[in-house]
N, C-alpha and C positions, 0 to 999 in steps of 0.2 A: 361893590356892595356885598359880594359873597352870597351865601345862601339864605341869610336872614333878611328876607324881603320885608319891607315896611308894610306891605299889604298882602295878606294870604290869598291863595288862589280864588277862594270863593267870594272875595271882595274886589277882585279885579274887574272893573267895568270898562266899556269901550273908551270913554274919555281918558282914563288912566293910560290905556295903550296908545291912543293917538298922541297924547302929550309926552310919551316916553318917560313916564314918571320913574321907572326903574333904571333909566339910563343904560339900557342894554343894547340899543341899536344906535347907529351913527346918524348924523344929519338932523334936519329940522323936523318938527312935528308933522304928522300925516293928515292934517285937516283937509288938504285939497282932495285926497282920495276919498275921505268920508263924504265930502260934499258931492263928489261924482257919484257915489253909491246912492245917495238920496235923490239924485236927479236922473238915475238910470231908468231905462224902460221896464226893467224887471222888478221894480220896487214893490209892486203889489201882486207878483206872481203867486200861484197856489203853493209852490214849494221852493223853487229857485228864486227867492225874493230877498228883500233887504234883511229880514231876520236871519235867513240862512247864511247870507254873506257875512253878517256880523258874528254869527255863531262860530263859523269856521275861522274867522279872523281871531276871535278870542281864544279858541282852542289852539290855533297855530302859535299864538303868542305865548300861551301857558306852556306849550310843549317846548318852544324855543327857550323860554326862561328856565325851564327845568334842565335843558341841555346846553345852557349858555356857555359853559366852559369849553365845549367842543365846537363852538361856532364863533365866527368873527362877528363884530357889530354889523358889518355890511351884510353878511349872510342872514342875520336875524331881521334886518330891515327888509331884505328881499322877500323873506318868508311871509312877513306880515303884509306887505304890499300885495303879493301874489294871492294870499288868502282873501284879502279884501276884494280883489279884482276878479277872482277865478270864475264867477258866474255873471259878470256884468252883462246886461242887455240880453240875458237868456230869453229865449222865445216863450218859455213856459208851456210849450206844446209838444215837446220832444217825447218820442216813444223810447222805450228801453232799447239800448243799442245804437242810438243815433246821437249820443253825446258828442261825438267827434264833429258834428255840425255846429255845436254851440261854442266850442273852444275858439274858433276864429273871431266870433262876436266879442268874446271877453277880451281877447288880445287887442282887437281894434279899439275897444273902449279904453283899455289901459293906455294904448299909444296916444289917444286923444287927450288924456289928462295927466300924462307923466310929468313929474316935476323935473326941472332942469338938472338938479343934482343927481337924479336917478337915471338920466339918459345913458350914461356910460355903462349902466348895468342892465339895460333893457333885455338883452338876450338871456341873461340868467333868470330874470323875472318871467319872461315869456315861457321859458322851459318849465318853471314851477307852476305856471298856469296850465300848460299842456298836460302835465302828468296827473292832473285831477280828472282827466277823462275817465269815464266809467262805462263799461268794465275797464279795469286797469290794463295798460299796455306793459308787457314785461320789458324791463330794462334794468341796467345797473343803477342802484339807488344811493345817492348821497344822503347824508343825514337831513339836509334841507328837504329833499324829495320825500323821505320817509315821514318827516314831520307834517308836511302839508297833506300827504295822503292819509295819515292817521286823523288829522284835524277834520278832513272832509267826511270822515266816517262817524263822527261823534254826534251828529244830529239825532241819531237813534236813541241817544241817552240824555238828550236835553229835556227840560221841563215841558216843552211844547211838542214833544215827539208825536203824540197822537194826532194833533192838528196838522203838523208839518208833513208827516209821512202817510198816515192812514187816510187823511182827507186830501192834503195838498198834492202829494205825489200821485195818489190815485187819480185826481183830476187831470194832472199833466199827462199821465199815461193812458187816460181814457178807460180807467178801471173803476170798480166799486171798492170802497174802503175795506169791506170784508175780504176781498181778494188780496189786498195788500197785507192785511193783518195775518191771513193764513200763510203768507210767504215769509213772515218775520222769523219764524223759528229756524228755517233753513238759512236765511240770510245772516242772522245774528250768530248762529253757530259756526258759520264759515269765516267770520272776521278773524284775521291774523294781524295783530298789532305789530307795527314795524319798528316802534321806538320803545325804549324803556318807560318813557312817560305814558304811552298808551297802555302798556302792560300793567303798570302800577295804578293808573287811574281807572281802568276798566278791567279788573281781574275777572276770572271766570264766574265768580259768584255774582258780580254786578251784571254781567251779560245774562246770566241765568235768570236773574230777577226780572229783567226786561222781557225775556222770552216767556216767562211765566205770566207776566202781565198781559202780553199780547195774546197768549193762549186763552187767558180768562176772557178777554174781549171777544175772541172767536166763539167761545162757548156761549157767552151771553147773547151774541148777535145772530147766532146760527138758528 
């Protein structure tokens, strides 16, 4: 297909990804994983919910599509599956620094719904789920790992960031929204995008705009 995608990034919706409309990954469509996400226990969590899972899946797909010449169709499929599964059955009650307790839940949920054609690649997908643990564990990063890690950071730049982060994450961490907002400047300033996709999609001026917005909320709510 080359770089002239039929659908531009801002028009790529989840069904487009699930049906592999761009034909960039191998195998059949990913509907079984989407069904599993809708049936998961975390579907209505304050932050680690269905919306977050789909957001990361979409970001991971767009990053993989950008870098598709450097990935195999199998690697792209693994990235998208792992992004969809990475927070499956999250408790929604985790405190900062306890994310390592959630990863086994996500992996177990993935193992329960894995498609037969993906069984030979379960170890690779498990690894991609594991590397979304936050704070990040230092390790040698393949392009697939860098993509999923970048994708998992993009919620701060989504249209629903205020609800997801300032309200949702605050509830999960047992904090007040204003506390979360006050921490956004330091958090966002420290983001180091690991892929060219991340660097081009979220350049310094985009990050600064979100910082400024968060700071405005802090001033208004203080």
